Structure formats: structure tokens, C-alpha cells
PDB file of N, CA, C and O in Angstrom:
ATOM      1  N   UNK A   1    -140.472  -2.217 124.743  1.00  0.00           N
ATOM      2  CA  UNK A   1    -140.909  -3.333 125.556  1.00  0.00           C
ATOM      3  C   UNK A   1    -142.427  -3.406 125.557  1.00  0.00           C
ATOM      4  O   UNK A   1    -142.992  -4.497 125.470  1.00  0.00           O
ATOM      5  N   UNK A   2    -143.093  -2.270 125.653  1.00  0.00           N
ATOM      6  CA  UNK A   2    -144.555  -2.300 125.741  1.00  0.00           C
ATOM      7  C   UNK A   2    -145.195  -2.784 124.444  1.00  0.00           C
ATOM      8  O   UNK A   2    -146.255  -3.409 124.483  1.00  0.00           O
ATOM      9  N   UNK A   3    -144.576  -2.510 123.298  1.00  0.00           N
ATOM     10  CA  UNK A   3    -145.140  -2.960 122.027  1.00  0.00           C
ATOM     11  C   UNK A   3    -144.967  -4.463 121.839  1.00  0.00           C
ATOM     12  O   UNK A   3    -145.870  -5.141 121.347  1.00  0.00           O
ATOM     13  N   UNK A   4    -143.822  -4.975 122.225  1.00  0.00           N
ATOM     14  CA  UNK A   4    -143.517  -6.397 122.035  1.00  0.00           C
ATOM     15  C   UNK A   4    -144.170  -7.283 123.094  1.00  0.00           C
ATOM     16  O   UNK A   4    -144.558  -8.416 122.810  1.00  0.00           O
ATOM     17  N   UNK A   5    -144.288  -6.766 124.303  1.00  0.00           N
ATOM     18  CA  UNK A   5    -144.787  -7.572 125.431  1.00  0.00           C
ATOM     19  C   UNK A   5    -145.984  -6.870 126.066  1.00  0.00           C
ATOM     20  O   UNK A   5    -145.921  -6.424 127.211  1.00  0.00           O
ATOM     21  N   UNK A   6    -147.054  -6.781 125.319  1.00  0.00           N
ATOM     22  CA  UNK A   6    -148.247  -6.058 125.763  1.00  0.00           C
ATOM     23  C   UNK A   6    -148.872  -6.655 127.014  1.00  0.00           C
ATOM     24  O   UNK A   6    -149.551  -5.954 127.764  1.00  0.00           O
ATOM     25  N   UNK A   7    -148.644  -7.957 127.246  1.00  0.00           N
ATOM     26  CA  UNK A   7    -149.249  -8.625 128.398  1.00  0.00           C
ATOM     27  C   UNK A   7    -148.567  -8.224 129.705  1.00  0.00           C
ATOM     28  O   UNK A   7    -149.110  -8.483 130.779  1.00  0.00           O
ATOM     29  N   UNK A   8    -147.398  -7.602 129.641  1.00  0.00           N
ATOM     30  CA  UNK A   8    -146.684  -7.169 130.839  1.00  0.00           C
ATOM     31  C   UNK A   8    -147.181  -5.801 131.276  1.00  0.00           C
ATOM     32  O   UNK A   8    -147.405  -4.927 130.439  1.00  0.00           O
ATOM     33  N   UNK A   9    -147.356  -5.607 132.570  1.00  0.00           N
ATOM     34  CA  UNK A   9    -147.625  -4.277 133.119  1.00  0.00           C
ATOM     35  C   UNK A   9    -146.315  -3.498 132.990  1.00  0.00           C
ATOM     36  O   UNK A   9    -145.410  -3.645 133.812  1.00  0.00           O
ATOM     37  N   UNK A  10    -146.228  -2.688 131.972  1.00  0.00           N
ATOM     38  CA  UNK A  10    -144.966  -2.099 131.552  1.00  0.00           C
ATOM     39  C   UNK A  10    -144.214  -1.387 132.672  1.00  0.00           C
ATOM     40  O   UNK A  10    -143.008  -1.588 132.814  1.00  0.00           O
ATOM     41  N   UNK A  11    -144.877  -0.575 133.455  1.00  0.00           N
ATOM     42  CA  UNK A  11    -144.179   0.207 134.479  1.00  0.00           C
ATOM     43  C   UNK A  11    -143.525  -0.695 135.537  1.00  0.00           C
ATOM     44  O   UNK A  11    -142.337  -0.551 135.826  1.00  0.00           O
ATOM     45  N   UNK A  12    -144.288  -1.606 136.101  1.00  0.00           N
ATOM     46  CA  UNK A  12    -143.733  -2.456 137.153  1.00  0.00           C
ATOM     47  C   UNK A  12    -142.731  -3.466 136.592  1.00  0.00           C
ATOM     48  O   UNK A  12    -141.741  -3.785 137.250  1.00  0.00           O
ATOM     49  N   UNK A  13    -142.980  -3.966 135.390  1.00  0.00           N
ATOM     50  CA  UNK A  13    -142.054  -4.922 134.789  1.00  0.00           C
ATOM     51  C   UNK A  13    -140.742  -4.242 134.385  1.00  0.00           C
ATOM     52  O   UNK A  13    -139.675  -4.843 134.510  1.00  0.00           O
ATOM     53  N   UNK A  14    -140.808  -3.004 133.907  1.00  0.00           N
ATOM     54  CA  UNK A  14    -139.566  -2.303 133.583  1.00  0.00           C
ATOM     55  C   UNK A  14    -138.770  -2.016 134.851  1.00  0.00           C
ATOM     56  O   UNK A  14    -137.540  -2.071 134.840  1.00  0.00           O
ATOM     57  N   UNK A  15    -139.461  -1.715 135.931  1.00  0.00           N
ATOM     58  CA  UNK A  15    -138.766  -1.510 137.212  1.00  0.00           C
ATOM     59  C   UNK A  15    -137.996  -2.768 137.617  1.00  0.00           C
ATOM     60  O   UNK A  15    -136.838  -2.694 138.028  1.00  0.00           O
ATOM     61  N   UNK A  16    -138.651  -3.915 137.496  1.00  0.00           N
ATOM     62  CA  UNK A  16    -138.005  -5.188 137.821  1.00  0.00           C
ATOM     63  C   UNK A  16    -136.841  -5.463 136.867  1.00  0.00           C
ATOM     64  O   UNK A  16    -135.773  -5.896 137.297  1.00  0.00           O
ATOM     65  N   UNK A  17    -137.048  -5.214 135.589  1.00  0.00           N
ATOM     66  CA  UNK A  17    -135.992  -5.421 134.596  1.00  0.00           C
ATOM     67  C   UNK A  17    -134.811  -4.503 134.865  1.00  0.00           C
ATOM     68  O   UNK A  17    -133.658  -4.922 134.766  1.00  0.00           O
ATOM     69  N   UNK A  18    -135.092  -3.273 135.198  1.00  0.00           N
ATOM     70  CA  UNK A  18    -134.036  -2.304 135.495  1.00  0.00           C
ATOM     71  C   UNK A  18    -133.175  -2.771 136.672  1.00  0.00           C
ATOM     72  O   UNK A  18    -131.949  -2.670 136.630  1.00  0.00           O
ATOM     73  N   UNK A  19    -133.819  -3.275 137.707  1.00  0.00           N
ATOM     74  CA  UNK A  19    -133.082  -3.789 138.867  1.00  0.00           C
ATOM     75  C   UNK A  19    -132.284  -5.037 138.491  1.00  0.00           C
ATOM     76  O   UNK A  19    -131.115  -5.164 138.855  1.00  0.00           O
ATOM     77  N   UNK A  20    -132.915  -5.952 137.764  1.00  0.00           N
ATOM     78  CA  UNK A  20    -132.277  -7.201 137.378  1.00  0.00           C
ATOM     79  C   UNK A  20    -131.023  -6.954 136.554  1.00  0.00           C
ATOM     80  O   UNK A  20    -129.943  -7.433 136.901  1.00  0.00           O
ATOM     81  N   UNK A  21    -131.161  -6.217 135.475  1.00  0.00           N
ATOM     82  CA  UNK A  21    -130.011  -5.982 134.609  1.00  0.00           C
ATOM     83  C   UNK A  21    -129.041  -4.980 135.221  1.00  0.00           C
ATOM     84  O   UNK A  21    -127.865  -4.950 134.860  1.00  0.00           O
ATOM     85  N   UNK A  22    -129.530  -4.160 136.146  1.00  0.00           N
ATOM     86  CA  UNK A  22    -128.612  -3.298 136.894  1.00  0.00           C
ATOM     87  C   UNK A  22    -127.663  -4.125 137.734  1.00  0.00           C
ATOM     88  O   UNK A  22    -126.474  -3.816 137.819  1.00  0.00           O
ATOM     89  N   UNK A  23    -128.177  -5.174 138.355  1.00  0.00           N
ATOM     90  CA  UNK A  23    -127.338  -6.063 139.160  1.00  0.00           C
ATOM     91  C   UNK A  23    -126.453  -6.947 138.278  1.00  0.00           C
ATOM     92  O   UNK A  23    -125.296  -7.199 138.613  1.00  0.00           O
ATOM     93  N   UNK A  24    -126.988  -7.409 137.171  1.00  0.00           N
ATOM     94  CA  UNK A  24    -126.242  -8.313 136.297  1.00  0.00           C
ATOM     95  C   UNK A  24    -125.089  -7.614 135.578  1.00  0.00           C
ATOM     96  O   UNK A  24    -123.975  -8.135 135.539  1.00  0.00           O
ATOM     97  N   UNK A  25    -125.355  -6.432 135.008  1.00  0.00           N
ATOM     98  CA  UNK A  25    -124.368  -5.807 134.133  1.00  0.00           C
ATOM     99  C   UNK A  25    -124.235  -4.299 134.302  1.00  0.00           C
ATOM    100  O   UNK A  25    -123.412  -3.674 133.633  1.00  0.00           O
ATOM    101  N   UNK A  26    -125.033  -3.706 135.186  1.00  0.00           N
ATOM    102  CA  UNK A  26    -125.128  -2.245 135.296  1.00  0.00           C
ATOM    103  C   UNK A  26    -125.500  -1.644 133.932  1.00  0.00           C
ATOM    104  O   UNK A  26    -125.107  -0.521 133.614  1.00  0.00           O
ATOM    105  N   UNK A  27    -126.242  -2.385 133.151  1.00  0.00           N
ATOM    106  CA  UNK A  27    -126.696  -1.991 131.818  1.00  0.00           C
ATOM    107  C   UNK A  27    -125.517  -1.693 130.886  1.00  0.00           C
ATOM    108  O   UNK A  27    -125.642  -0.892 129.960  1.00  0.00           O
ATOM    109  N   UNK A  28    -124.389  -2.331 131.131  1.00  0.00           N
ATOM    110  CA  UNK A  28    -123.200  -2.144 130.306  1.00  0.00           C
ATOM    111  C   UNK A  28    -123.202  -3.191 129.197  1.00  0.00           C
ATOM    112  O   UNK A  28    -123.140  -4.390 129.471  1.00  0.00           O
ATOM    113  N   UNK A  29    -123.272  -2.740 127.948  1.00  0.00           N
ATOM    114  CA  UNK A  29    -123.337  -3.676 126.819  1.00  0.00           C
ATOM    115  C   UNK A  29    -122.025  -4.435 126.598  1.00  0.00           C
ATOM    116  O   UNK A  29    -121.978  -5.367 125.795  1.00  0.00           O
ATOM    117  N   UNK A  30    -120.959  -4.040 127.307  1.00  0.00           N
ATOM    118  CA  UNK A  30    -119.685  -4.751 127.193  1.00  0.00           C
ATOM    119  C   UNK A  30    -119.367  -5.572 128.450  1.00  0.00           C
ATOM    120  O   UNK A  30    -118.257  -6.085 128.585  1.00  0.00           O
ATOM    121  N   UNK A  31    -120.320  -5.696 129.355  1.00  0.00           N
ATOM    122  CA  UNK A  31    -120.093  -6.446 130.599  1.00  0.00           C
ATOM    123  C   UNK A  31    -119.778  -7.899 130.273  1.00  0.00           C
ATOM    124  O   UNK A  31    -120.476  -8.547 129.493  1.00  0.00           O
ATOM    125  N   UNK A  32    -118.722  -8.386 130.881  1.00  0.00           N
ATOM    126  CA  UNK A  32    -118.234  -9.737 130.627  1.00  0.00           C
ATOM    127  C   UNK A  32    -118.074 -10.456 131.957  1.00  0.00           C
ATOM    128  O   UNK A  32    -117.437  -9.938 132.874  1.00  0.00           O
ATOM    129  N   UNK A  33    -118.650 -11.645 132.065  1.00  0.00           N
ATOM    130  CA  UNK A  33    -118.525 -12.432 133.282  1.00  0.00           C
ATOM    131  C   UNK A  33    -117.331 -13.370 133.148  1.00  0.00           C
ATOM    132  O   UNK A  33    -117.383 -14.311 132.357  1.00  0.00           O
ATOM    133  N   UNK A  34    -116.269 -13.140 133.893  1.00  0.00           N
ATOM    134  CA  UNK A  34    -115.077 -13.981 133.760  1.00  0.00           C
ATOM    135  C   UNK A  34    -115.272 -15.412 134.261  1.00  0.00           C
ATOM    136  O   UNK A  34    -114.446 -16.280 133.979  1.00  0.00           O
ATOM    137  N   UNK A  35    -116.342 -15.666 134.994  1.00  0.00           N
ATOM    138  CA  UNK A  35    -116.585 -17.008 135.533  1.00  0.00           C
ATOM    139  C   UNK A  35    -117.445 -17.874 134.604  1.00  0.00           C
ATOM    140  O   UNK A  35    -117.632 -19.065 134.854  1.00  0.00           O
ATOM    141  N   UNK A  36    -117.967 -17.265 133.531  1.00  0.00           N
ATOM    142  CA  UNK A  36    -118.805 -18.012 132.594  1.00  0.00           C
ATOM    143  C   UNK A  36    -118.691 -17.367 131.218  1.00  0.00           C
ATOM    144  O   UNK A  36    -117.882 -16.463 131.010  1.00  0.00           O
ATOM    145  N   UNK A  37    -119.499 -17.836 130.292  1.00  0.00           N
ATOM    146  CA  UNK A  37    -119.524 -17.238 128.957  1.00  0.00           C
ATOM    147  C   UNK A  37    -120.615 -16.173 128.840  1.00  0.00           C
ATOM    148  O   UNK A  37    -120.973 -15.780 127.730  1.00  0.00           O
ATOM    149  N   UNK A  38    -121.146 -15.702 129.971  1.00  0.00           N
ATOM    150  CA  UNK A  38    -122.197 -14.681 129.956  1.00  0.00           C
ATOM    151  C   UNK A  38    -121.617 -13.333 129.531  1.00  0.00           C
ATOM    152  O   UNK A  38    -120.496 -12.982 129.899  1.00  0.00           O
ATOM    153  N   UNK A  39    -122.395 -12.588 128.753  1.00  0.00           N
ATOM    154  CA  UNK A  39    -121.904 -11.332 128.216  1.00  0.00           C
ATOM    155  C   UNK A  39    -123.072 -10.364 128.014  1.00  0.00           C
ATOM    156  O   UNK A  39    -124.220 -10.775 127.845  1.00  0.00           O
ATOM    157  N   UNK A  40    -122.751  -9.085 128.036  1.00  0.00           N
ATOM    158  CA  UNK A  40    -123.682  -8.035 127.651  1.00  0.00           C
ATOM    159  C   UNK A  40    -124.651  -7.607 128.735  1.00  0.00           C
ATOM    160  O   UNK A  40    -124.539  -8.000 129.897  1.00  0.00           O
ATOM    161  N   UNK A  41    -125.596  -6.799 128.324  1.00  0.00           N
ATOM    162  CA  UNK A  41    -126.590  -6.238 129.233  1.00  0.00           C
ATOM    163  C   UNK A  41    -127.367  -7.336 129.965  1.00  0.00           C
ATOM    164  O   UNK A  41    -127.487  -7.285 131.190  1.00  0.00           O
ATOM    165  N   UNK A  42    -127.900  -8.332 129.236  1.00  0.00           N
ATOM    166  CA  UNK A  42    -128.665  -9.363 129.941  1.00  0.00           C
ATOM    167  C   UNK A  42    -127.814 -10.489 130.507  1.00  0.00           C
ATOM    168  O   UNK A  42    -128.337 -11.386 131.168  1.00  0.00           O
ATOM    169  N   UNK A  43    -126.508 -10.453 130.258  1.00  0.00           N
ATOM    170  CA  UNK A  43    -125.597 -11.512 130.702  1.00  0.00           C
ATOM    171  C   UNK A  43    -126.067 -12.882 130.224  1.00  0.00           C
ATOM    172  O   UNK A  43    -126.188 -13.823 131.007  1.00  0.00           O
ATOM    173  N   UNK A  44    -126.329 -12.971 128.918  1.00  0.00           N
ATOM    174  CA  UNK A  44    -126.724 -14.240 128.319  1.00  0.00           C
ATOM    175  C   UNK A  44    -125.491 -15.086 128.039  1.00  0.00           C
ATOM    176  O   UNK A  44    -124.445 -14.568 127.649  1.00  0.00           O
ATOM    177  N   UNK A  45    -125.621 -16.375 128.239  1.00  0.00           N
ATOM    178  CA  UNK A  45    -124.529 -17.287 127.947  1.00  0.00           C
ATOM    179  C   UNK A  45    -124.255 -17.320 126.447  1.00  0.00           C
ATOM    180  O   UNK A  45    -125.174 -17.333 125.628  1.00  0.00           O
ATOM    181  N   UNK A  46    -122.980 -17.333 126.114  1.00  0.00           N
ATOM    182  CA  UNK A  46    -122.503 -17.446 124.731  1.00  0.00           C
ATOM    183  C   UNK A  46    -122.929 -16.290 123.833  1.00  0.00           C
ATOM    184  O   UNK A  46    -122.922 -16.435 122.610  1.00  0.00           O
ATOM    185  N   UNK A  47    -123.301 -15.149 124.406  1.00  0.00           N
ATOM    186  CA  UNK A  47    -123.613 -13.966 123.609  1.00  0.00           C
ATOM    187  C   UNK A  47    -122.293 -13.393 123.095  1.00  0.00           C
ATOM    188  O   UNK A  47    -121.359 -13.193 123.872  1.00  0.00           O
ATOM    189  N   UNK A  48    -122.214 -13.132 121.810  1.00  0.00           N
ATOM    190  CA  UNK A  48    -120.968 -12.656 121.214  1.00  0.00           C
ATOM    191  C   UNK A  48    -120.742 -11.183 121.537  1.00  0.00           C
ATOM    192  O   UNK A  48    -121.690 -10.398 121.546  1.00  0.00           O
ATOM    193  N   UNK A  49    -119.492 -10.803 121.802  1.00  0.00           N
ATOM    194  CA  UNK A  49    -119.177  -9.412 122.152  1.00  0.00           C
ATOM    195  C   UNK A  49    -119.598  -8.391 121.099  1.00  0.00           C
ATOM    196  O   UNK A  49    -119.878  -7.244 121.447  1.00  0.00           O
ATOM    197  N   UNK A  50    -119.650  -8.766 119.842  1.00  0.00           N
ATOM    198  CA  UNK A  50    -120.027  -7.816 118.793  1.00  0.00           C
ATOM    199  C   UNK A  50    -121.538  -7.639 118.648  1.00  0.00           C
ATOM    200  O   UNK A  50    -121.991  -6.886 117.787  1.00  0.00           O
ATOM    201  N   UNK A  51    -122.318  -8.325 119.482  1.00  0.00           N
ATOM    202  CA  UNK A  51    -123.775  -8.194 119.422  1.00  0.00           C
ATOM    203  C   UNK A  51    -124.172  -6.781 119.838  1.00  0.00           C
ATOM    204  O   UNK A  51    -123.838  -6.354 120.942  1.00  0.00           O
ATOM    205  N   UNK A  52    -124.882  -6.042 118.973  1.00  0.00           N
ATOM    206  CA  UNK A  52    -125.289  -4.674 119.311  1.00  0.00           C
ATOM    207  C   UNK A  52    -126.219  -4.638 120.538  1.00  0.00           C
ATOM    208  O   UNK A  52    -126.986  -5.571 120.775  1.00  0.00           O
ATOM    209  N   UNK A  53    -126.135  -3.566 121.294  1.00  0.00           N
ATOM    210  CA  UNK A  53    -126.932  -3.424 122.519  1.00  0.00           C
ATOM    211  C   UNK A  53    -128.430  -3.635 122.284  1.00  0.00           C
ATOM    212  O   UNK A  53    -129.058  -4.343 123.071  1.00  0.00           O
ATOM    213  N   UNK A  54    -129.042  -3.049 121.226  1.00  0.00           N
ATOM    214  CA  UNK A  54    -130.475  -3.296 121.031  1.00  0.00           C
ATOM    215  C   UNK A  54    -130.805  -4.780 120.837  1.00  0.00           C
ATOM    216  O   UNK A  54    -131.844  -5.252 121.299  1.00  0.00           O
ATOM    217  N   UNK A  55    -129.924  -5.506 120.157  1.00  0.00           N
ATOM    218  CA  UNK A  55    -130.155  -6.948 119.984  1.00  0.00           C
ATOM    219  C   UNK A  55    -129.953  -7.690 121.301  1.00  0.00           C
ATOM    220  O   UNK A  55    -130.670  -8.649 121.585  1.00  0.00           O
ATOM    221  N   UNK A  56    -128.989  -7.259 122.103  1.00  0.00           N
ATOM    222  CA  UNK A  56    -128.794  -7.859 123.421  1.00  0.00           C
ATOM    223  C   UNK A  56    -130.074  -7.741 124.237  1.00  0.00           C
ATOM    224  O   UNK A  56    -130.514  -8.704 124.865  1.00  0.00           O
ATOM    225  N   UNK A  57    -130.661  -6.557 124.222  1.00  0.00           N
ATOM    226  CA  UNK A  57    -131.888  -6.312 124.986  1.00  0.00           C
ATOM    227  C   UNK A  57    -133.026  -7.183 124.456  1.00  0.00           C
ATOM    228  O   UNK A  57    -133.743  -7.807 125.238  1.00  0.00           O
ATOM    229  N   UNK A  58    -133.194  -7.227 123.137  1.00  0.00           N
ATOM    230  CA  UNK A  58    -134.263  -8.032 122.540  1.00  0.00           C
ATOM    231  C   UNK A  58    -134.099  -9.508 122.901  1.00  0.00           C
ATOM    232  O   UNK A  58    -135.071 -10.176 123.253  1.00  0.00           O
ATOM    233  N   UNK A  59    -132.877 -10.012 122.814  1.00  0.00           N
ATOM    234  CA  UNK A  59    -132.640 -11.414 123.143  1.00  0.00           C
ATOM    235  C   UNK A  59    -132.821 -11.672 124.637  1.00  0.00           C
ATOM    236  O   UNK A  59    -133.319 -12.726 125.034  1.00  0.00           O
ATOM    237  N   UNK A  60    -132.418 -10.714 125.459  1.00  0.00           N
ATOM    238  CA  UNK A  60    -132.610 -10.849 126.895  1.00  0.00           C
ATOM    239  C   UNK A  60    -134.078 -10.882 127.279  1.00  0.00           C
ATOM    240  O   UNK A  60    -134.485 -11.669 128.134  1.00  0.00           O
ATOM    241  N   UNK A  61    -134.874 -10.025 126.647  1.00  0.00           N
ATOM    242  CA  UNK A  61    -136.311 -10.019 126.918  1.00  0.00           C
ATOM    243  C   UNK A  61    -136.958 -11.327 126.462  1.00  0.00           C
ATOM    244  O   UNK A  61    -137.824 -11.868 127.151  1.00  0.00           O
ATOM    245  N   UNK A  62    -136.541 -11.830 125.310  1.00  0.00           N
ATOM    246  CA  UNK A  62    -137.080 -13.094 124.813  1.00  0.00           C
ATOM    247  C   UNK A  62    -136.725 -14.237 125.768  1.00  0.00           C
ATOM    248  O   UNK A  62    -137.551 -15.113 126.027  1.00  0.00           O
ATOM    249  N   UNK A  63    -135.502 -14.225 126.288  1.00  0.00           N
ATOM    250  CA  UNK A  63    -135.088 -15.244 127.252  1.00  0.00           C
ATOM    251  C   UNK A  63    -135.953 -15.172 128.512  1.00  0.00           C
ATOM    252  O   UNK A  63    -136.428 -16.196 129.004  1.00  0.00           O
ATOM    253  N   UNK A  64    -136.151 -13.967 129.026  1.00  0.00           N
ATOM    254  CA  UNK A  64    -136.966 -13.794 130.235  1.00  0.00           C
ATOM    255  C   UNK A  64    -138.388 -14.293 129.990  1.00  0.00           C
ATOM    256  O   UNK A  64    -138.953 -15.001 130.824  1.00  0.00           O
ATOM    257  N   UNK A  65    -138.963 -13.927 128.852  1.00  0.00           N
ATOM    258  CA  UNK A  65    -140.324 -14.374 128.568  1.00  0.00           C
ATOM    259  C   UNK A  65    -140.379 -15.901 128.478  1.00  0.00           C
ATOM    260  O   UNK A  65    -141.295 -16.520 129.019  1.00  0.00           O
ATOM    261  N   UNK A  66    -139.415 -16.503 127.807  1.00  0.00           N
ATOM    262  CA  UNK A  66    -139.405 -17.963 127.646  1.00  0.00           C
ATOM    263  C   UNK A  66    -139.205 -18.682 128.979  1.00  0.00           C
ATOM    264  O   UNK A  66    -139.902 -19.652 129.275  1.00  0.00           O
ATOM    265  N   UNK A  67    -138.260 -18.208 129.776  1.00  0.00           N
ATOM    266  CA  UNK A  67    -137.900 -18.928 131.005  1.00  0.00           C
ATOM    267  C   UNK A  67    -138.771 -18.564 132.206  1.00  0.00           C
ATOM    268  O   UNK A  67    -139.114 -19.429 133.012  1.00  0.00           O
ATOM    269  N   UNK A  68    -139.131 -17.275 132.326  1.00  0.00           N
ATOM    270  CA  UNK A  68    -139.821 -16.815 133.545  1.00  0.00           C
ATOM    271  C   UNK A  68    -141.211 -16.229 133.306  1.00  0.00           C
ATOM    272  O   UNK A  68    -142.000 -16.104 134.242  1.00  0.00           O
ATOM    273  N   UNK A  69    -141.511 -15.873 132.072  1.00  0.00           N
ATOM    274  CA  UNK A  69    -142.808 -15.272 131.780  1.00  0.00           C
ATOM    275  C   UNK A  69    -142.770 -13.762 131.779  1.00  0.00           C
ATOM    276  O   UNK A  69    -143.350 -13.120 130.903  1.00  0.00           O
ATOM    277  N   UNK A  70    -142.079 -13.182 132.771  1.00  0.00           N
ATOM    278  CA  UNK A  70    -141.974 -11.721 132.847  1.00  0.00           C
ATOM    279  C   UNK A  70    -140.814 -11.330 133.768  1.00  0.00           C
ATOM    280  O   UNK A  70    -140.362 -12.133 134.584  1.00  0.00           O
ATOM    281  N   UNK A  71    -140.340 -10.093 133.631  1.00  0.00           N
ATOM    282  CA  UNK A  71    -139.177  -9.646 134.403  1.00  0.00           C
ATOM    283  C   UNK A  71    -139.331  -9.734 135.913  1.00  0.00           C
ATOM    284  O   UNK A  71    -138.357 -10.029 136.606  1.00  0.00           O
ATOM    285  N   UNK A  72    -140.516  -9.489 136.442  1.00  0.00           N
ATOM    286  CA  UNK A  72    -140.680  -9.525 137.900  1.00  0.00           C
ATOM    287  C   UNK A  72    -140.418 -10.921 138.457  1.00  0.00           C
ATOM    288  O   UNK A  72    -139.906 -11.051 139.569  1.00  0.00           O
ATOM    289  N   UNK A  73    -140.755 -11.953 137.712  1.00  0.00           N
ATOM    290  CA  UNK A  73    -140.498 -13.321 138.148  1.00  0.00           C
ATOM    291  C   UNK A  73    -138.995 -13.616 138.057  1.00  0.00           C
ATOM    292  O   UNK A  73    -138.430 -14.261 138.940  1.00  0.00           O
ATOM    293  N   UNK A  74    -138.353 -13.138 136.984  1.00  0.00           N
ATOM    294  CA  UNK A  74    -136.903 -13.302 136.850  1.00  0.00           C
ATOM    295  C   UNK A  74    -136.176 -12.562 137.973  1.00  0.00           C
ATOM    296  O   UNK A  74    -135.194 -13.069 138.516  1.00  0.00           O
ATOM    297  N   UNK A  75    -136.648 -11.378 138.320  1.00  0.00           N
ATOM    298  CA  UNK A  75    -136.046 -10.593 139.397  1.00  0.00           C
ATOM    299  C   UNK A  75    -136.215 -11.307 140.741  1.00  0.00           C
ATOM    300  O   UNK A  75    -135.286 -11.336 141.548  1.00  0.00           O
ATOM    301  N   UNK A  76    -137.376 -11.872 140.979  1.00  0.00           N
ATOM    302  CA  UNK A  76    -137.597 -12.628 142.222  1.00  0.00           C
ATOM    303  C   UNK A  76    -136.646 -13.827 142.287  1.00  0.00           C
ATOM    304  O   UNK A  76    -136.097 -14.129 143.346  1.00  0.00           O
ATOM    305  N   UNK A  77    -136.456 -14.496 141.174  1.00  0.00           N
ATOM    306  CA  UNK A  77    -135.520 -15.622 141.131  1.00  0.00           C
ATOM    307  C   UNK A  77    -134.108 -15.132 141.416  1.00  0.00           C
ATOM    308  O   UNK A  77    -133.375 -15.765 142.177  1.00  0.00           O
ATOM    309  N   UNK A  78    -133.720 -14.013 140.815  1.00  0.00           N
ATOM    310  CA  UNK A  78    -132.384 -13.457 141.043  1.00  0.00           C
ATOM    311  C   UNK A  78    -132.174 -13.118 142.522  1.00  0.00           C
ATOM    312  O   UNK A  78    -131.114 -13.393 143.085  1.00  0.00           O
ATOM    313  N   UNK A  79    -133.196 -12.517 143.144  1.00  0.00           N
ATOM    314  CA  UNK A  79    -133.071 -12.151 144.562  1.00  0.00           C
ATOM    315  C   UNK A  79    -132.882 -13.391 145.437  1.00  0.00           C
ATOM    316  O   UNK A  79    -132.171 -13.339 146.441  1.00  0.00           O
ATOM    317  N   UNK A  80    -133.508 -14.489 145.066  1.00  0.00           N
ATOM    318  CA  UNK A  80    -133.412 -15.709 145.858  1.00  0.00           C
ATOM    319  C   UNK A  80    -132.107 -16.472 145.602  1.00  0.00           C
ATOM    320  O   UNK A  80    -131.520 -17.035 146.526  1.00  0.00           O
ATOM    321  N   UNK A  81    -131.652 -16.486 144.325  1.00  0.00           N
ATOM    322  CA  UNK A  81    -130.531 -17.348 143.938  1.00  0.00           C
ATOM    323  C   UNK A  81    -129.260 -16.585 143.513  1.00  0.00           C
ATOM    324  O   UNK A  81    -128.175 -17.165 143.468  1.00  0.00           O
ATOM    325  N   UNK A  82    -129.400 -15.287 143.203  1.00  0.00           N
ATOM    326  CA  UNK A  82    -128.244 -14.515 142.745  1.00  0.00           C
ATOM    327  C   UNK A  82    -127.934 -14.703 141.272  1.00  0.00           C
ATOM    328  O   UNK A  82    -126.865 -14.307 140.810  1.00  0.00           O
ATOM    329  N   UNK A  83    -128.836 -15.291 140.542  1.00  0.00           N
ATOM    330  CA  UNK A  83    -128.700 -15.465 139.092  1.00  0.00           C
ATOM    331  C   UNK A  83    -130.104 -15.671 138.514  1.00  0.00           C
ATOM    332  O   UNK A  83    -131.059 -15.923 139.248  1.00  0.00           O
ATOM    333  N   UNK A  84    -130.207 -15.560 137.206  1.00  0.00           N
ATOM    334  CA  UNK A  84    -131.482 -15.835 136.547  1.00  0.00           C
ATOM    335  C   UNK A  84    -131.264 -16.573 135.249  1.00  0.00           C
ATOM    336  O   UNK A  84    -132.227 -16.892 134.552  1.00  0.00           O
TER     337      UNK A  84
END
């Protein structure tokens, strides 16, 4: 994470990411949301079950950067709305 996202304060952002994905999937790469098409560690919509865990994480981080800028903002959104 620190190599790819140098602009993030790695320690605090990883803490936020850990909490976020802990709530979403408990970091389980096979987590499946029966109410939607969300799957995997980051609970991304339409993520295929055969997607390897490292790719799930990479895609989840890219989604967070695109939508929220950084994990702490995504975590704040999750705390307010129960989703990100």
C-alpha cells in the first residue's frame, strides 16, 4: 500500500482500511453478500469469486482512491451510512 499510494499516511490509513474491510468482509477473500453482487475482501460489486485475494485488495484500493481519495474517508462514510 505504501509503495502504490505514497500520498497516504500509511499507518493511519491502514488502520482505517483494516476497520473498513474488517466490517465489510472480516478480510475473508470468499465473503459473499447475499443481498447484492458484492464479493471478496473489499466487497466490490460484480467481483468474480475466482479473483485472487491480492487482486481483490488492489482493486479495492483503486476503488477507494477513485471514490473517496483515501481509506479514512471511506471509513468515515461507512460509519455514517453502513456502506462505502
